[in-house]
C-alpha positions as CSV (number, residue, x, y, z in Angstrom):
1,M,0.1,0.1,-0.2
2,S,1.1,3.5,-0.8
3,V,1.8,6.2,1.3
4,S,1.1,9.9,0.4
5,R,3.6,12.7,1.6
6,R,1.2,14.3,3.5
7,D,0.5,11.0,5.6
8,F,4.4,10.3,6.0
9,L,5.0,13.9,7.4
10,Y,2.0,13.3,9.9
11,A,3.5,9.8,10.8
12,S,6.9,11.5,11.3
13,A,5.5,14.4,13.1
14,L,3.5,12.3,15.7
15,S,6.6,9.8,16.3
16,A,8.2,12.8,17.0
17,L,5.7,14.6,19.4
18,A,5.5,11.4,21.2
19,P,4.1,12.8,24.7
20,A,6.6,12.9,27.8
21,F,4.5,13.7,31.1
22,G,4.8,16.8,33.4
23,A,3.3,18.0,36.4
24,N,0.5,16.2,37.6
25,G,0.1,13.7,34.7
26,M,-0.1,16.4,31.7
27,P,1.0,15.0,28.5
28,T,3.4,17.3,27.1
29,R,5.2,17.5,23.7
30,L,7.8,19.4,22.1
31,L,7.3,22.9,20.4
32,G,8.7,22.5,16.9
33,S,12.2,22.7,16.8
34,T,12.6,25.2,20.0
35,G,13.5,22.8,22.3
36,A,10.5,24.2,24.6
37,R,7.8,21.4,26.0
38,V,4.7,22.6,26.6
39,S,1.5,21.0,27.9
40,L,-0.8,19.0,25.4
41,L,-3.8,21.7,26.4
42,A,-3.3,25.4,26.8
43,F,-4.9,28.2,28.4
44,G,-6.6,30.6,26.4
45,G,-6.5,33.9,27.7
46,G,-8.7,35.4,24.8
47,S,-12.5,36.3,25.6
48,R,-13.2,33.8,27.9
49,F,-10.8,34.5,29.8
50,L,-11.8,37.8,30.3
51,A,-15.2,36.5,31.5
52,Y,-13.9,35.9,34.8
53,K,-14.5,39.6,34.6
54,D,-13.2,39.9,38.6
55,E,-9.3,39.9,38.4
56,D,-9.1,37.7,41.5
57,K,-11.4,35.1,39.8
58,A,-9.3,34.9,36.6
59,I,-5.8,35.0,39.0
60,A,-7.9,31.8,40.8
61,A,-8.0,30.3,37.7
62,V,-4.2,30.9,36.4
63,H,-3.3,29.3,39.4
64,R,-5.4,26.2,39.5
65,A,-4.9,25.8,35.3
66,M,-1.2,25.5,36.6
67,D,-1.5,23.2,39.8
68,L,-3.4,20.9,37.1
69,G,-0.5,20.6,35.3
70,I,-0.7,23.2,32.2
71,N,2.2,25.3,31.5
72,Y,1.6,27.0,27.9
73,F,-0.3,30.3,28.5
74,D,-1.7,32.7,25.5
75,S,-2.2,36.1,25.4
76,A,-2.6,38.8,23.1
77,Y,-2.6,42.9,23.4
78,G,-5.9,42.9,21.6
79,Y,-7.5,41.2,24.6
80,G,-9.2,43.4,26.4
81,N,-6.2,46.1,25.4
82,G,-3.5,44.3,27.8
83,Q,-5.9,43.3,30.4
84,S,-5.4,39.7,30.0
85,E,-1.9,40.4,30.1
86,T,-1.8,42.2,32.8
87,W,-3.7,39.3,34.6
88,F,-1.6,36.9,33.7
89,G,1.5,39.1,35.0
90,K,-0.5,39.1,38.3
91,A,-0.9,35.8,38.4
92,L,2.6,34.8,37.5
93,A,4.3,37.0,40.3
94,G,5.7,35.5,43.0
95,G,8.5,33.0,41.2
96,R,5.7,31.7,39.6
97,R,6.9,33.1,35.9
98,K,9.5,30.8,35.7
99,N,7.1,27.8,35.4
100,V,5.3,28.5,32.3
101,F,5.7,29.0,28.7
102,L,4.3,32.5,28.1
103,V,2.9,33.9,25.1
104,T,1.8,36.9,23.7
105,K,0.5,38.0,20.1
106,L,1.1,42.2,18.6
107,T,-1.6,43.4,16.6
108,S,-0.1,46.6,15.2
109,R,1.3,46.1,11.5
110,T,3.9,48.5,11.6
111,Y,7.4,48.1,13.7
112,D,7.1,51.0,15.8
113,G,4.0,50.0,16.9
114,A,4.5,46.7,17.3
115,M,7.6,47.0,19.6
116,R,5.3,49.4,21.5
117,E,3.4,46.5,22.4
118,A,6.1,44.3,23.0
119,E,7.5,46.3,25.6
120,G,4.2,47.0,27.3
121,A,3.5,43.3,27.4
122,L,7.2,42.7,29.6
123,K,5.8,45.5,31.5
124,R,2.3,44.1,31.9
125,F,3.5,40.1,32.6
126,Q,6.0,41.8,34.7
127,T,8.8,39.9,33.1
128,D,12.2,40.6,31.3
129,Q,11.6,38.1,28.7
130,I,8.6,36.9,26.9
131,D,8.7,33.1,25.4
132,L,7.1,33.4,22.2
133,V,5.9,36.3,20.4
134,H,3.6,35.8,17.5
135,I,1.8,38.5,14.9
136,H,-1.6,38.2,15.5
137,S,-4.6,37.3,13.0
138,L,-2.9,37.3,9.5
139,A,-5.8,37.8,7.0
140,G,-5.2,38.2,3.9
141,E,-2.6,38.9,1.1
142,E,-2.8,42.7,1.6
143,D,-2.1,42.2,5.5
144,L,1.2,40.2,4.7
145,A,2.1,42.9,2.6
146,K,2.2,45.6,5.5
147,I,3.6,43.0,7.7
148,E,6.6,42.4,5.1
149,A,7.0,46.2,4.4
150,P,10.5,47.8,5.4
151,E,8.9,49.1,8.4
152,G,6.0,46.1,9.1
153,S,5.8,44.2,12.4
154,L,8.2,41.6,10.6
155,K,11.0,43.8,11.3
156,A,9.6,43.9,15.0
157,V,9.5,40.4,15.8
158,Y,12.8,39.6,14.1
159,K,14.3,42.5,16.4
160,L,12.7,41.1,19.7
161,R,14.1,37.7,19.2
162,E,17.8,39.2,18.4
163,Q,17.6,41.7,21.6
164,K,16.2,38.3,23.3
165,M,12.8,40.2,24.6
166,T,11.7,36.9,23.7
167,R,13.2,33.5,23.0
168,F,10.7,32.7,19.8
169,I,8.5,34.2,16.9
170,G,6.2,33.4,15.1
171,V,2.5,34.2,13.4
172,T,-1.3,33.5,13.9
173,C,-4.3,32.6,11.5
174,H,-8.1,32.0,11.8
175,T,-9.4,32.0,8.0
176,N,-6.6,32.0,5.1
177,P,-4.2,28.9,5.1
178,V,-3.2,30.1,1.4
179,V,-1.5,33.0,2.9
180,M,-0.3,31.4,5.8
181,K,1.5,29.0,4.1
182,T,3.2,31.8,2.2
183,A,4.3,33.6,5.3
184,L,5.9,30.2,6.5
185,E,7.4,29.3,3.2
186,R,9.0,32.8,3.5
187,H,9.8,33.6,7.0
188,D,12.0,32.3,9.8
189,F,9.3,31.4,12.4
190,N,9.7,29.3,15.1
191,S,6.3,28.6,15.7
192,C,2.7,29.3,14.6
193,Q,-1.4,29.1,15.4
194,M,-4.0,28.3,13.7
195,A,-7.7,27.0,12.8
196,L,-7.4,23.5,13.4
197,N,-10.7,21.8,14.4
198,A,-13.0,19.3,13.1
199,A,-14.6,21.0,10.5
200,R,-11.2,21.6,8.9
201,Q,-11.6,25.2,9.3
202,G,-10.6,27.4,6.2
203,Q,-11.8,29.2,2.8
204,V,-10.2,31.5,0.2
205,D,-12.4,33.1,-2.2
206,N,-15.4,31.0,-1.2
207,M,-13.9,27.9,-1.9
208,P,-13.1,25.5,1.1
209,R,-9.6,25.7,1.9
210,S,-8.3,23.8,5.1
211,F,-5.2,24.6,7.2
212,E,-5.0,21.0,7.8
213,T,-4.1,20.4,4.1
214,I,-2.8,23.6,3.1
215,A,-0.6,25.1,6.0
216,L,0.0,22.1,8.5
217,P,2.0,20.2,6.1
218,V,4.6,23.4,5.6
219,V,4.9,23.7,9.2
220,L,5.7,19.7,9.5
221,K,8.5,19.9,6.5
222,K,10.2,23.5,8.4
223,K,9.7,21.5,11.6
224,I,8.3,24.8,12.9
225,G,6.2,24.5,16.1
226,V,2.1,24.5,15.8
227,T,-0.9,25.3,18.1
228,A,-4.2,24.4,17.5
229,M,-7.0,27.2,17.9
230,K,-10.7,27.7,17.8
231,I,-11.2,23.7,18.7
232,F,-15.1,24.4,19.2
233,G,-15.1,26.9,16.3
234,Q,-16.2,29.8,18.8
235,E,-18.8,27.6,20.2
236,K,-20.1,27.1,16.8
237,L,-19.1,23.0,16.5
238,L,-20.7,22.5,20.1
239,G,-23.5,20.3,19.4
240,A,-22.7,18.3,16.2
241,T,-20.6,16.0,18.6
242,S,-19.2,15.6,22.2
243,I,-16.3,18.1,23.5
244,E,-13.9,15.4,24.1
245,N,-14.5,14.2,20.4
246,L,-13.7,17.9,19.5
247,V,-10.9,18.1,21.8
248,R,-9.6,14.8,20.8
249,Y,-9.7,15.9,17.0
250,S,-7.3,18.6,17.2
251,M,-5.4,17.3,20.3
252,S,-4.9,14.0,17.3
253,L,-3.0,16.5,14.8
254,P,0.8,17.1,14.9
255,V,0.4,20.2,17.1
256,A,2.2,20.9,20.3
257,A,-0.7,22.1,22.1
258,T,-4.0,23.2,21.5
259,V,-5.5,26.4,23.2
260,I,-8.7,26.5,24.5
261,G,-10.6,29.3,26.4
262,M,-11.9,28.3,29.9
263,P,-14.1,30.7,31.5
264,Q,-15.4,28.8,33.8
265,L,-13.2,26.3,36.5
266,E,-15.7,23.6,35.9
267,H,-14.6,24.0,31.8
268,L,-10.9,23.6,33.1
269,E,-11.0,20.8,34.9
270,K,-12.8,19.0,32.4
271,N,-10.7,19.6,29.4
272,V,-7.7,19.1,31.7
273,A,-9.1,15.6,32.2
274,I,-9.0,14.7,28.6
275,A,-6.3,16.1,28.3
276,K,-4.8,13.6,30.7
277,A,-6.9,10.5,29.3
278,F,-6.2,11.6,25.6
279,S,-5.7,8.5,23.0
280,P,-4.9,9.5,19.5
281,M,-7.9,9.6,17.7
282,P,-7.6,7.1,14.3
283,A,-7.6,8.6,11.1
284,D,-10.9,6.5,9.9
285,E,-12.4,8.1,13.0
286,M,-11.5,11.6,12.2
287,K,-12.5,11.6,9.0
288,R,-16.0,10.7,9.9
289,L,-16.0,13.2,12.8
290,S,-15.3,15.7,9.7
291,D,-17.9,14.4,7.1
292,Q,-20.2,14.7,9.9
293,I,-19.4,18.2,10.5
294,S,-19.4,19.0,6.8
295,G,-21.8,20.9,4.9
296,E,-24.2,24.2,6.4
297,R,-22.4,24.0,9.7
298,K,-19.0,24.3,8.0
299,L,-20.6,27.2,5.6
300,A,-21.8,29.2,8.8
301,L,-18.4,28.5,10.4
302,D,-16.7,29.9,7.6
303,R,-18.9,32.9,7.1
304,Y,-18.1,33.7,11.3
305,F,-14.7,33.7,10.9
306,A,-14.4,35.8,7.3
307,D,-15.5,38.7,9.7
308,H,-14.1,37.6,13.0
309,I,-12.0,40.0,14.9
310,D,-10.1,38.0,17.3
311,A,-10.6,40.0,20.9
């Protein structure tokens, strides 16, 4: 039986990602070729984190996540104009910072703007170095051109890495796997984050274009670290199948971590239990699940994300 290059890359990547176990039995995987080992479940610091509203409750959620074995914490300036970063900074004070892999994302497309955001993030995080800085939410060719301009934000993230204000750099994308593929092929990124869910999210020019089939193979070929996001498709996939199936699908891809926003402690506990009990979903089961979620639900998801602003 012949094996496609894509399947070969997937098999090789999954073998390389064979988990070790970190604190309290949480599976961990290597983030590409960075050498960093991160928890299979990552704590999302976006709108679901901000939904705690009360600072003390938000900080308690971060502490509980750490107690349960999560070490990857994902934030962005755009999450509450720095509110998420501020809460993480307070939660990680008192020596906790050294135990986590701390990530943020820069919204500005200019060099000066991105540098200001990064300098602000360092202050809000109360740290002198961020583990990973992503350029946030790449949209399309025009957006990529802004980032790549002589005084664009790409220049800024390279500078941040050079000056050791961050260890690693990367890019995230919600909607356009074709432009994500282009960016990953062109540039020296350590990491990326993309929408990898059972709906095989992605659409370009009103045609289905999946991150899983278009952008992920480039990641594997270049050994770039990758994290999955939008596991539940901003809740639009809930009800199509179980939460466990949606989480297992994304964790069964050759990713280092899956980023999930967990606005209540019970959600945190449930997702941690799924991660700790994780076993890979067989390829035929993944296909059946993806086919089950196709059609109108996927179309609605892609339409929603076409105009989505990640905040």
